[in-house]
N, C-alpha and C positions, 0 to 999 in steps of 0.2 A: 142468286145466292150471295154473290159478292157484295151487292148493295145491302143485303140483310146483315152480313157480317160487319160491314162498315157502320151500319146503324146501331147494332148491338155494342160495338166498340165505342162509338160516340156516347151512347147511353151510359156505359160503364165508366168512361172517363168523367162524365158529368156528375155521376153519383159519387165518384171518388173525390171530386173537387168539393162537393157539398159536405162530405163526411167530416173533414177537419173543422168546418164552420159549425156543424151541429155539435161536435165534441167540445169545441171551445165554448159554445153557448151553455152546454150542460155543466161545464167545469168553471163557470164564472164564480160560483160559490163553493167553498170547501171548508172542511174542518181544519182548525189550527190550534196548536197548544203552545203556550208561551208562559214560562215561569209557573208551570203546573196548572194553569188555568186554561179552560177550553173556550174556544171562540169559533164563530162562523165568520169567515172573511170572504167578501165578494169584490172581485177586481174588474173594473170596467175601463176600456180605452174610449174616452169620451168622444173622440173624433170618429169612431167607428160604430157607435151605438146610439140609440135614441133614448137618452135619459131625460126625464121630465119631472116637474113638480105638479102635484095635484092637490086640490083642497075640496072644491065643491063640484057637484054634478050639474046636469042640465036643469034640474029642478031647483037649483040654488041652495041645496042643502049639502053639508059636508058628507063626504063618502063614508067616513068613520071606519068602515071595515074594508080590508083588502079584497074580500070577495065582491063587494059592491063596485069597487074600482075595476076589478078584473072583468066584471060583467059589462060595465060601461065601455071599456076598451074593446071587448069582444063584439059589442054591438056596432062598432065602427070598422069591423073587419080586421082588427089587429089582435095581438096577444100580449098579455102582461106576463113577463117571465120572472120578474124580480121586483120587490117593493120593500121599503123599510120606512119607519116613521121619520119625518124630516124636521124634527125639532119640537120644543115644548109648546103647549097650547093651553088655552083657557077652558073654563067649564063648558063654554058653548062651542068648543072645538076650533076656535079661531086662533091663528098664530099669535104667539106672545110678542113677536117683533116684526121686523121687515119681512115682507113676503112679496115676491115678484113672480108672476106667472105669464108666460108668453109675452114678455116685455112690458106688462102692465103692473104697476105697483098697487097691490090691493091692500097692503098694510104698510104704514111708514116704519122707519127704524125706531126702536124703543131705546131711548137714551137715559131713561130714568134710573135712579139708584134706589133699590128697595131697602126698606127697613128690615132689620134682623127679625126672623120669626123663630121664637123659642131659642134665641141665642145664635141662630144660624142664618146665613145669607142664602136665599134660594138659589139653586144652581144657575138659573138663567142670568142672574145678576152678578155672579162671581166674575171678577175682572181679570183680564179683559175677556169680554165675550166677543163673538165675531159673526161673520157672514160667509156662508158658502155660496158661490155663484157660478153660473155657466154663461160665459160671454163669447165674444167673437174669436178670442184666442184660446178658448178652452175653459178649463175649470180653475177656480181660485178660491182662496180663503184669506180674508183680511180681518183685522180687528174692526169692530163696528165703526169707531170714530174715523179710521182710515178709509173705510168703504164710503162713508157719507162725504168725506172731504174729497176723495178722488172721483167719486161718482162714475165708476166704470159702467159701460153699457152692458146690461145683463138681460138675458132672455129669461133666466130663472134665478131666484135668490131666496135664501132663507136664513134668518138670524137665530142663533142659539148660543148657548154658552155653558161653561166657560170654554175658551180655547184650550186645547190640550197640548199642542206643539206649535211654537211660534218661531219661524225661521230656524228650524232644527234644534230649538231649545225647549225643554219642558216648561210649562207654565210654573213660575216660581212660587205660586201660592200652594202647590200640592205638597203634601207631607208624606215622607217615606214611612211606610208601615202604618199608615192611617187605618183606623178600624171602621171608617165610613165605607163599608163594602156593600155593593149591590150589583145586580146585572146592569150593564151599560151598553149604549150604542153610540157610534161616532163615525165620522167620515174624514178621510185624509186625502190631500193632493200630494202625490208621491212622484217618484222619479219618472221623467219623460211625460209628466202631466197625467199619469194614470191616476184614477180615482179608486180608492179602496174604502169600503164600508166594513165595519167590524161590529159584531154583536156578541157580547160575552154570554156564555152558557153558565158560567160560574159567577159567584160574587167577587168583584174586584174593587179596589180603591182607585181614585183618580190617578195617582202617581203611576201605578202599575199599568193602568189602561193607556196612559199617555206614552209610556215606554214601549208598549206593543206597537204603536204607530211609528214612533221614531226609530226604535232599535230593530224590530223585526220586519215591519212593513215598508221601511225606508221612506216615510212621509215627512217632508220638511215642515208641513203645516197640517194641523188636524183640529177638528171641532167636535165637541161633545154634542150629541143630539138629544138623548133622553136616558132615563134610568128607571130602575125598579119595575113596576107593573106596566109602565108605558113602553118598554122595549118590545119590538116586534119585527118579524121577518115573514115575507111571502116568497116562497120559492118552491113551485110545484115539483121540480126535479128532485128536491130533498124531502118532499112530503110536508112542507111547512106552510101553514096558513094561520099565523098567530093572531091573537085577539088581545086588545088592550083592556085591562080590567078597570080602566077609567071610564069605560062605556064606549070606547072607540078611539080612533086617531084623529088628529087635526091634519096638518100638512103631511103629504106622503111623497117620497121619492118613488118613481116607477120607471122600469125599463120596458119599453114598448118595442115589439117586433112585428 
């Protein structure tokens, strides 16, 4: 009987130890309101979780849908618990710029300057744009030119733009009160190297979106990922499996457990 009691006690202690972990996993993403706009914010401690970039499956075709990526991860005996689009992409779902997956550069950095379309510069080409990367010392965000010059060793990297926050300062090209409002997604590298993703549920302009990262989320550096109908989130705990109305996604951030 004594052995049984000890066994039950050990089991109870093990379950108690697992409970905070499961709660933390469930609470990685949550609702946030800032300046009357609603967001979903997902916080990840990069050194403690398996955050990756995905683009193509074993058949050489882009995953396009979060559900397709989740199935591929499941087939490997793992679980996809969070995903978000990882930057802008072309009509064939290929990344617009630099893309590094598992240490291999599959797309080079895009240093081109785009011509104005209908009087506007496409978001990817608004300067400075930048690169989010996961390297030996954790996560980082650098202006594209600096990333190319410094060439930090990266396991994963994706280029997008514009930069939202640069060394704790808002990108100076943003206009206070701009009427350029849409849903937006972005990623920030914040205090203690924590990575925070934000997806707006309401329409916001760049200036307000950048302020969310700097003033509320305490991110010294942040990068815009995508906007409009390309914004998407996968989080089963929240009942979210979004779809891009562009026909699918290109590169995708995914958290694997």
